[in-house]
DOVEX-803045 format. One line per field, with one value per residue: x, y, z of N, C-alpha, C, O in turn; residue number from 1; residue in one letter. Coordinates in steps of 0.02 Angstrom, whole numbers, plus 32768, in hexadecimal, padded with zeros to 4 digits. Example, Ala and Ser with C-alpha at 12.3 -4.5 7.8 and 13.67 -1.06 7.14 Angstrom:
2
n_u <- [8294;8282]
n_v <- [7EE4;7F90]
n_w <- [8186;8162]
ca_u <- [8267;82AC]
ca_v <- [7F1F;7FCB]
ca_w <- [8186;8165]
c_u <- [8294;8285]
c_v <- [7F5B;8002]
c_w <- [8186;818A]
o_u <- [82C8;829E]
o_v <- [7F5A;8039]
o_w <- [81A7;8192]
nr <- [1;2]
rest <- [A;S]
***
This chain:
204
n_u <- [3442;3488;34FD;34C6;349F;351C;3556;3502;3521;35A9;362F;36C2;376E;378C;3714;36A2;3655;35C3;3572;34D4;34A3;34F2;34E9;3508;355B;3538;3530;3599;3613;3627;3635;36AB;3702;3704;3755;3727;3725;36C8;3665;3608;3566;3529;34B8;34B0;350C;3561;3571;35AC;3626;365C;3673;36D2;3746;3775;37E9;37D4;375C;36FB;36A6;360B;35B6;3517;346F;342B;33DC;3411;3489;34FE;3502;3532;35A4;35EF;360A;3658;36C7;36F5;3715;36D3;363B;35BF;35A2;3519;34DF;3477;340B;337A;3328;3281;3221;324C;326E;323A;324F;32DD;32F8;32CA;3321;339B;337D;338B;3413;3433;3484;3501;350F;3538;34FB;3477;345D;33E5;338E;32E5;323F;31D0;3159;3176;31D8;318B;3139;319A;31C6;3154;30E4;3088;2FD8;2FBA;2F8E;2FF9;3041;307B;30A3;3127;3152;3152;31A9;3224;323D;324E;32D4;3320;3352;32FC;330C;32C8;3317;331A;32B1;32AE;3290;3235;326F;32F6;332C;335B;3318;3288;3238;3191;3177;3196;322E;3285;330E;334F;338D;33C6;33E8;3427;33DF;3431;340E;3396;32E9;32D4;329B;3248;326C;3232;31B5;3183;317F;311F;30AE;309A;3084;300B;2FBA;2FB0;2F75;2EF0;2EB7;2E44;2DFE;2DCF;2E50;2E41;2DFA;2E4B;2EBB;2E8C;2EB0;2F2D;2F0B;2EC4]
n_v <- [626E;62E3;62CD;62D3;6358;6398;6369;63A8;642E;642E;645D;64C7;64ED;6575;65B6;6637;6613;661A;65EF;65E8;65E1;656F;651B;6486;6455;63F4;6400;6456;6418;63AA;63FD;6442;63D5;63BB;641B;649E;6546;6589;661C;6634;665E;667D;668C;6664;6677;661A;65B3;65FC;661D;659E;6580;65DF;65A9;655E;6563;6560;6596;6627;669A;66EA;6735;6753;678C;674A;679B;6817;6817;6851;681E;684A;6892;6829;67E1;683F;6845;67C2;67C1;6784;6739;66F9;6654;6615;65B3;6547;650B;654C;65A4;657B;65D7;6655;6650;668A;671A;6713;66E7;6756;67B5;6785;6795;681E;6828;67E7;67FD;67E5;6760;66B9;663A;65E2;6565;651D;64DC;64CD;64DC;6469;649B;6521;651D;64E8;6555;65B1;657A;6572;656D;65E4;65F3;658D;655D;6570;65D7;6679;6712;66F6;669E;66F0;675C;671E;66CC;672D;6750;66DC;6639;65AE;6513;6489;6408;638D;6334;6334;62C9;62D1;6277;627E;62D8;6305;6341;62FD;636E;63B4;63C1;63A8;63BB;6412;6416;6499;64E3;6582;65EE;6687;66E4;670B;6776;67DC;680D;68B8;6919;698A;6963;697F;69B0;6940;68E4;6920;6921;6897;6868;68A8;6871;67EA;67F2;67DF;6759;6720;6780;67DB;6814;6894;68D4;68C7;690D;698B;6A12;6A1B;6A08;6A78]
n_w <- [EA95;EAB3;EA68;E9E9;E9E3;E9EC;E975;E91A;E933;E914;E946;E93D;E963;E94A;E94E;E981;E9FE;EA5D;EAED;EB32;EBD6;EC19;EC87;ECDE;EC80;EC1F;EB94;EB7D;EBA4;EB45;EAD2;EAEE;EAF0;EA6A;EA3D;EA44;EA83;EAE5;EB09;EB96;EBD0;EC67;ECE9;ED6F;EE01;EE45;EDE7;ED81;EDBF;EDC9;ED41;ED23;ED50;ECEB;EC70;EBE6;EBCF;EBBF;EC28;EC3B;ECB3;ECC0;EC9D;EC0E;EBBD;EBCB;EB8D;EB16;EA7D;EA03;EA28;EA5D;E9E9;E9A3;E9F7;E9EB;E967;E900;E8BE;E931;E974;E9B6;EA3B;EAA0;EB24;EB36;EBBB;EBD7;EC00;EBDC;EB57;EAE0;EAF4;EAF3;EA70;EA27;EA58;EA26;E9A0;E98F;E983;E910;E8A1;E8CE;E8DF;E8B5;E8B7;E90F;E984;E9DB;EA69;EA83;EAC6;EA7A;EA41;EA2F;E9CB;E965;E94C;E923;E8AA;E85E;E7D2;E76E;E786;E7DD;E887;E8DD;E8AB;E8C4;E91B;E948;E8E4;E86F;E890;E8AD;E83E;E7E2;E7EC;E7FB;E7BE;E7ED;E83A;E87C;E8D7;E927;E99D;EA51;EAD3;EB72;EBCF;EBB6;EC0A;ECB2;ED40;ECE4;EC75;EC5D;EBDB;EB2A;EACD;EA49;E9DA;E97F;E8E9;E8BD;E840;E810;E78B;E6F3;E6A3;E6D6;E6D0;E6B0;E728;E799;E835;E8B2;E88D;E849;E8B4;E907;E8B5;E89D;E91F;E93D;E8D9;E8FD;E977;E990;E961;E92F;E8F0;E85B;E7EF;E7BB;E81D;E890;E863;E84E;E86F;E831;E7AA;E795]
ca_u <- [3426;34BF;3528;34A2;34A3;3561;355F;34DE;3547;35EA;365A;3708;3794;378D;36D0;368E;361C;35A5;353E;34A6;348F;3516;34D6;353E;3589;3524;3543;35D9;364C;3634;364D;36F2;3728;370A;3784;3709;3737;368A;3652;35C8;353E;350B;349F;34BB;354E;358A;3583;35DC;3667;3675;368D;370D;3781;3788;380D;37BD;3718;36F2;3666;35E6;3582;34E5;3430;3438;33B8;3439;34C9;3506;351F;3558;35E5;3613;3622;368F;3701;370E;372D;36AF;35F6;35B8;357B;34F5;34C2;345D;33CA;335E;32F3;3241;31F7;3262;328C;3227;3277;3322;32F9;32C4;3360;33CC;3369;33A7;345A;3438;34BB;3540;3507;3542;34C4;345E;3444;33C4;3359;32AC;3201;31BC;3125;3196;31F8;3155;3125;31D1;31CD;3111;30D5;304B;2F99;2FAF;2F80;3037;305F;306A;30D6;3169;3163;3160;31E3;3262;3249;3265;331D;3343;333C;32EF;3309;32C4;3344;32FF;328F;32CE;325A;323F;329A;333C;3340;3353;32D7;3266;3207;314F;3170;31C8;325A;329E;334B;3343;33C5;33AF;341F;3411;33DB;3466;33EC;3354;32BF;32E3;325F;3250;325E;3203;3174;316F;316E;30E0;3078;308F;3067;2FC4;2F97;2FA4;2F5D;2EAB;2EBD;2E03;2DDF;2DE6;2E89;2E2D;2DE5;2E86;2EEA;2E66;2ED7;2F62;2EEE;2EB2]
ca_v <- [62AF;6314;62C0;62EB;63A2;63AC;635D;63DD;646C;6424;6493;64CA;6514;65BD;65D2;6664;65EE;6636;65C4;6607;65B5;652F;64F0;645A;6445;63BA;640E;647A;63EA;638C;642F;644D;6399;63C1;6451;64E0;6571;65B1;664F;661F;6691;665A;66BB;664A;668B;65E0;6591;6627;6614;655C;6583;660A;6581;653A;6593;655F;65B2;666C;669D;6729;672B;6786;6779;674A;67D1;6854;680E;6872;67ED;686E;68A0;67E9;67D2;686D;682F;6783;67CD;6758;672C;66CA;6617;6614;6572;6545;64F1;658B;659E;657E;6610;6694;6640;66BB;6757;6708;66E5;679A;67D7;6770;67B3;6862;6822;67B3;680B;67CF;6718;668A;660B;65D3;6521;6527;64AE;64F3;64B5;6454;64C7;655F;650F;64E2;6599;65D0;655E;656A;658D;660C;65CF;655E;657C;6580;6611;66B5;6747;66D8;6683;6726;6785;66F8;66B7;6768;6756;669C;65F9;6588;64CB;645B;63D0;634F;633B;6318;62B6;62E6;6249;628E;6307;62F1;631D;6307;63A5;63A0;63D3;638F;63EE;6409;643A;64BE;650A;65C2;660E;66C8;66EB;6737;67B3;67DF;6842;68FA;6936;69AD;692C;6995;69B3;68FB;68C7;693D;690A;684F;6861;68BC;6843;67AB;67FE;67C5;672B;670D;67B9;67EA;6842;68D9;68F1;68CD;693E;69C5;6A50;6A18;6A11;6ABE]
ca_w <- [EA84;EAB5;EA2E;E9AD;E9E5;E9DC;E92D;E8F6;E93A;E8F2;E95E;E929;E994;E93D;E951;E9B8;EA17;EA99;EB08;EB62;EC0C;EC17;ECC0;ECF6;EC49;EBF6;EB4F;EB7C;EBA8;EB03;EAA4;EAFF;EAD9;EA21;EA2D;EA4A;EABC;EAE7;EB3A;EBB3;EBF2;ECA1;ED1B;EDB2;EE19;EE55;EDA9;ED5E;EDE0;EDB4;ECFD;ED20;ED60;ECAE;EC46;EBA1;EBCD;EBD6;EC4C;EC45;ECE6;ECB1;EC7E;EBC6;EB9D;EBD1;EB6C;EAD5;EA50;E9D0;EA45;EA61;E9A6;E993;EA1E;E9CF;E923;E8D1;E8D3;E969;E96E;E9F6;EA4B;EAE4;EB37;EB51;EBED;EBB3;EC14;EBBC;EB16;EAAE;EAFB;EADE;EA27;EA0D;EA69;E9F4;E960;E98C;E974;E8DD;E872;E8ED;E8EE;E87D;E8BC;E952;E990;EA1B;EA7E;EA99;EACB;EA37;EA27;EA18;E98A;E934;E93A;E8FE;E867;E841;E791;E773;E77C;E814;E8C8;E8FF;E88B;E8E9;E91F;E94D;E8A2;E840;E8A4;E8AB;E7F9;E7BD;E7EF;E802;E7A5;E82A;E82B;E8B5;E8CB;E945;E9DD;EA8D;EB01;EBB8;EBF5;EBAA;EC3E;ECF8;ED3C;ECA3;EC72;EC47;EB94;EAFB;EAB4;EA05;E9C9;E940;E8CC;E8A2;E81C;E7F4;E742;E6D9;E68D;E6F5;E6B4;E6CD;E747;E7D8;E863;E8E6;E86E;E83E;E8F5;E91F;E888;E8A8;E962;E939;E8AD;E91F;E9BB;E994;E928;E914;E8CE;E817;E7F0;E7AD;E85C;E8BB;E848;E838;E874;E7FE;E768;E78F]
c_u <- [345D;34ED;3508;34A5;34E8;356F;353D;3504;3588;361C;36A2;372D;3793;3747;36CA;364E;3603;356D;3515;3493;34B1;3502;3511;356A;3577;3537;3588;3614;365A;364D;3697;371C;3731;3736;3767;3723;36FD;368C;360E;35A7;3517;34F8;34B1;3504;357C;359F;35B5;3622;3685;3694;36CA;374D;379A;37AA;37F4;3778;371A;36AC;364B;35AF;354F;34A4;343B;3415;33DB;347A;34C9;3529;3545;359E;360F;3631;365D;36CE;3720;372A;370B;3667;35F2;3591;355A;34D4;34A3;3419;33A6;3329;32AF;321A;320E;3280;3279;324B;32C0;3327;32F4;3302;3397;33BD;3386;33F1;3466;3472;34FE;3540;3510;350B;34B1;3445;3427;3393;3322;3271;31E7;3188;3142;31B6;31C2;313C;315B;31D0;318A;310B;3091;300E;2F89;2FA5;2FC0;3058;304A;30A4;311C;3180;317A;31A2;3225;3271;325E;32B1;3343;3326;3337;32E4;3303;32ED;332A;32E0;32B8;3297;3268;3270;32E5;3358;3337;3351;32B5;3236;31C3;3143;31A4;31F1;326D;32DD;3340;3383;33A8;33EC;3407;3412;3411;3448;33A5;332B;32CB;32A3;3274;323B;322D;31BC;3158;3158;312C;30A5;3067;306E;301C;2F9D;2F84;2F86;2F16;2EA1;2E7A;2DDF;2DF8;2E1E;2E74;2E12;2E20;2EB3;2EC6;2E8C;2F0D;2F45;2ED9;2EEE]
c_v <- [62E4;630B;62DB;6338;63B9;63A1;6393;641F;6469;645A;648D;64F8;655F;65DC;6603;6647;660D;6608;65EA;65D3;6572;6500;64C8;6441;6409;63C3;642E;644A;63C7;63BF;643D;6412;639A;63FC;6497;6504;65A2;65EA;663A;6659;666E;668D;66A5;6656;664F;65BA;65BB;661F;65D1;655E;65AF;65E3;655B;656B;6596;657F;65FB;6673;66E5;671A;6762;6765;677F;6783;6814;6850;682D;6842;680E;687C;6860;67D7;67FF;6858;67F0;678D;67A2;6750;66F5;668C;660D;65D0;6576;6522;652A;657D;65A9;65BE;6652;6687;6674;66FE;674E;6707;672B;67C4;67C5;678E;67F9;6861;67F3;67BE;67F4;6784;66EE;6656;6601;658B;6521;64EE;64D7;64C4;64A7;6483;650A;6555;6507;6526;65BC;65BB;655A;658C;65B0;65E2;659E;6582;658F;65C0;6651;66E7;672B;66BD;66BB;6749;675F;66E0;66F1;676A;6714;6666;65CB;653F;64A3;641C;638E;6360;631B;6308;62CC;62B9;6253;62BD;62E9;6330;632B;6342;638A;63AE;63AE;63CA;63DF;6433;6459;64E1;6549;65E4;6650;66C8;671C;677A;67B0;6815;6884;691A;695F;697C;6941;6998;696D;68DB;68DF;6923;68C0;6843;6872;6889;6802;67B4;67E2;6797;6719;6746;67BD;681D;688A;68FB;68FB;6906;697E;6A06;6A54;6A26;6A59;6AEB]
c_w <- [EA81;EA79;E9EF;E9AA;E9D1;E991;E904;E8F8;E912;E906;E945;E959;E989;E93C;E98C;E9D4;EA58;EAB0;EB3C;EB96;EC0C;EC50;ECD8;ECBD;EC1F;EBAD;EB4B;EB7A;EB66;EACF;EAAF;EAE7;EA8D;EA0D;EA33;EA87;EAC7;EB19;EB55;EBD8;EC29;ECD5;ED62;EDC8;EE25;EE16;ED81;ED7C;EDCD;ED6F;ECF6;ED30;ED22;EC7E;EBFE;EB98;EBE6;EBF3;EC4C;EC77;ECDF;EC9B;EC33;EBA2;EBA3;EBAB;EB26;EAA5;EA17;E9E9;EA4B;EA1D;E992;E9B8;EA00;E988;E8EF;E8E9;E908;E953;E9B2;EA00;EA91;EAE9;EB5A;EB86;EBCC;EBC3;EBF4;EB77;EAE1;EAB6;EAE6;EA92;EA0A;EA1F;EA38;E9AF;E958;E978;E93A;E8AD;E88D;E8FA;E8AF;E87C;E905;E953;E9D6;EA29;EA9D;EAA5;EA85;EA18;EA0F;E9D4;E954;E91E;E911;E8B5;E841;E7FD;E797;E764;E7B3;E856;E8EE;E8E5;E8AF;E8E9;E920;E908;E873;E851;E8A0;E864;E7CD;E7B9;E7F2;E7D4;E7E1;E81A;E86C;E8A6;E8E7;E989;EA14;EAC0;EB49;EBDE;EBE7;EBE0;EC83;ED23;ECF9;ECA7;EC5B;EBFD;EB6A;EAE1;EA6B;E9FC;E984;E92B;E8AD;E882;E7FF;E7A8;E72A;E6C3;E6A8;E6D2;E6D7;E6E7;E784;E80F;E89A;E8CA;E862;E87F;E90F;E8F6;E896;E8EC;E960;E910;E8D1;E964;E9C5;E959;E909;E8EF;E886;E81A;E7E3;E7EC;E88B;E8A6;E831;E838;E83E;E7B9;E75D;E77E]
o_u <- [3460;3502;352A;34AD;34F0;358F;3557;3508;359D;3631;36BB;370F;3798;3741;36E7;3617;362B;353F;3530;3476;3490;3509;3547;3599;35A3;354B;35AE;3643;3693;3677;36BD;3753;3760;3739;378B;3736;3701;36AF;35DF;35C8;34EA;3521;34BF;3533;35B6;35D8;35E3;3653;36C2;36C9;36F3;3784;37CF;3789;37FC;375D;3736;367C;366F;357F;355A;34A3;3451;342D;33C7;34A0;3499;3566;3575;35CF;364B;3669;368D;3705;375D;3754;3725;3658;361D;3566;357C;34B3;34B3;33F4;33B2;3301;32A5;31F7;31E6;32A8;32A4;3263;32DE;3356;3317;3315;33BD;33EA;3398;340B;349D;348D;352F;356C;34F4;34EF;34D5;341F;344C;3374;332D;3272;31E8;318B;3128;31B0;31CC;312B;314B;31D9;3188;312A;3067;3010;2F50;2FB3;2FBD;3085;300E;30D0;3149;31BA;31AE;31CC;3258;32AB;327B;32CD;3380;32EA;3368;32B9;3335;32E8;3323;32F0;32DF;3274;32A2;3296;330F;3394;3311;3384;32C2;3210;31BD;310B;31D8;31D9;3266;32E1;332B;33A9;3378;341C;33D7;3441;341C;3465;337D;3347;32CD;327A;32AB;3200;3204;318C;311D;3123;3104;3071;302C;3042;2FF3;2F65;2F4F;2F7D;2F04;2E85;2E77;2DAA;2E2F;2E1D;2E92;2E12;2E28;2ECF;2EDF;2E89;2F1B;2F62;2EDB;2EE6]
o_v <- [630C;633C;62F8;6354;63E8;63CA;63AA;6443;649A;6482;6456;6526;6585;6617;65F9;6660;6618;65FA;6607;659F;653F;64C3;64E4;641B;63ED;6393;6421;6454;63C5;63AE;6444;641B;637C;640D;64C8;64E5;65DC;65E8;6630;6680;6647;66B4;66CF;6643;6650;65A5;659F;661C;65CC;6541;65A5;65F9;653B;6599;65C9;6581;660A;6655;6715;66F6;679B;672B;67B3;679B;6845;6881;6825;683D;67F1;6875;6862;67BF;67E8;6859;67E9;6765;679B;675F;66C9;668E;65FD;65B6;65A3;651C;6537;654E;65DB;65D9;6681;66B0;6687;6719;677C;6724;673B;67F1;67F0;679E;680D;6894;67D8;678E;67F0;676B;66FE;6647;6615;6576;6524;64D3;64FE;648A;64D2;6492;6527;6580;651D;652F;65E0;65E4;653F;65C0;659E;65B4;6588;65BE;65B9;65DB;665E;66E5;6744;66C6;66B6;6753;677D;66DF;66E6;6784;6714;6666;65C2;652E;649D;63FF;635D;6391;62EC;6336;62D7;62D1;6234;62C8;62BA;6352;635E;6348;6350;63A8;6398;6402;63A6;646B;6437;64FA;6545;65F5;6650;66AE;674F;67AF;6787;6846;6887;6932;6957;696D;6918;6984;695F;68BB;68B8;6911;68AE;681A;684F;6877;67E6;6783;67CF;67AA;6704;673C;67A7;684B;68B8;6939;6930;692A;69A1;6A2C;6A89;6A4C;6A73;6B27]
o_w <- [EA53;EA5A;E9C4;E974;E9A9;E972;E8D2;E8C7;E8F3;E8DB;E939;E976;E9B9;E92B;E9C1;E9C6;EA86;EA8A;EB6B;EB86;EBFF;EC49;ECE6;ECC9;EBFE;EB8C;EB1C;EB53;EB50;EAA6;EA7F;EACD;EA74;E9D2;EA27;EAB9;EAB5;EB4C;EB2E;EBFA;EC1B;ECEC;ED8D;EDA6;EE12;EE10;ED63;ED58;EDC3;ED64;ECC9;ED1F;ED24;EC65;EBDD;EB61;EC1A;EBDA;EC5A;EC68;ECF5;EC88;EC1A;EB6F;EB84;EBA9;EB00;EAA5;E9FD;E9C4;EA3F;EA18;E974;E99B;E9FD;E972;E8B7;E923;E90A;E927;E9E3;E9D3;EAB7;EAB8;EB95;EB7E;EBAA;EB98;EBF1;EB5F;EAB9;EA85;EACA;EA76;E9D9;E9F9;EA22;E989;E920;E961;E932;E892;E868;E91E;E87A;E848;E933;E928;EA07;E9FB;EACB;EA8F;EA5A;E9DD;E9DF;E9A8;E91B;E8E3;E8E2;E888;E80A;E7F0;E7C0;E73B;E7B9;E85C;E91B;E904;E8B7;E8BE;E8FE;E8F5;E853;E826;E891;E84F;E798;E788;E7EB;E7C5;E805;E7F1;E890;E870;E8C2;E9A9;EA08;EAD6;EB5A;EC08;EC07;EBE4;EC8D;ED29;ECD9;ECD6;EC48;EBE5;EB84;EADF;EA54;EA14;E955;E954;E886;E8A4;E7D8;E789;E74A;E6CE;E693;E6BA;E715;E6C0;E79E;E817;E8B0;E8EC;E86E;E882;E92A;E912;E89A;E8F3;E97E;E923;E8C4;E989;E9FD;E925;E8CF;E8D2;E876;E843;E7FE;E7F0;E8A9;E8CF;E805;E808;E822;E792;E726;E777]
nr <- [1;2;3;4;5;6;7;8;9;10;11;12;13;14;15;16;17;18;19;20;21;22;23;24;25;26;27;28;29;30;31;32;33;34;35;36;37;38;39;40;41;42;43;44;45;46;47;48;49;50;51;52;53;54;55;56;57;58;59;60;61;62;63;64;65;66;67;68;69;70;71;72;73;74;75;76;77;78;79;80;81;82;83;84;85;86;87;88;89;90;91;92;93;94;95;96;97;98;99;100;101;102;103;104;105;106;107;108;109;110;111;112;113;114;115;116;117;118;119;120;121;122;123;124;125;126;127;128;129;130;131;132;133;134;135;136;137;138;139;140;141;142;143;144;145;146;147;148;149;150;151;152;153;154;155;156;157;158;159;160;161;162;163;164;165;166;167;168;169;170;171;172;173;174;175;176;177;178;179;180;181;182;183;184;185;186;187;188;189;190;191;192;193;194;195;196;197;198;199;200;201;202;203;204]
rest <- [V;I;D;A;I;V;R;A;I;D;P;H;P;D;D;A;L;V;E;I;G;P;G;L;G;A;L;T;E;P;L;V;R;H;G;A;K;P;T;V;I;E;L;D;R;D;L;A;A;R;W;R;S;R;P;E;V;Q;V;I;Q;A;D;V;L;T;V;D;F;M;A;L;S;R;T;A;G;R;P;L;R;V;V;G;N;L;P;Y;N;I;S;T;P;I;L;F;H;L;L;Q;A;V;D;A;I;A;D;Q;H;L;M;L;Q;R;E;V;V;Q;R;L;A;A;V;H;G;G;K;D;Y;G;R;L;S;V;M;L;Q;W;R;Y;D;I;E;P;L;F;D;V;P;P;E;A;F;D;P;P;P;R;V;H;S;T;V;V;R;M;V;P;L;R;V;A;P;A;V;D;V;E;L;L;G;E;L;V;A;V;A;F;S;Q;R;R;K;L;L;R;H;T;L;G;A;W;L;G]
***
């Protein structure tokens, strides 16, 4: 599984690679062996200290939701390549946080809960299509790559995972993102209602 993820990322020494949550390095170590010099974002103090002992790794000890990815890109002088096995409980907030910095991102290779990826990549008309689908497809080309079974982890989680590639669109529809976000949130807030009822205030 790790080899497949590394092949999908295809890291190069001059990449501005940022890994969210390196943990004990299951993905980080193979990336380094392929010549990458990643910046890792790690909240745990002990793990961050461990990674600081590695000269080929830069460490940001912080909650990923507080990290300024635009500033990281400016410092690197190039768009970021973001990778990571995202914590399932905050994967959606992380995706929206990255969306705010999408202009500074070259691509994202992330492992997420399978159901989240199904929602990300959903086509309209299905039950998986919702706010996450609209807001992320507005700015990314989204490609599910492969599933990862629970037994690939120790200890095994109770969910299946999927690795997804997200590449920012070169030309995105020109919209007011705050207005779009508000409209989409309201539209999907009561999925069983007719849109003319949900969006009554907007139509007025």
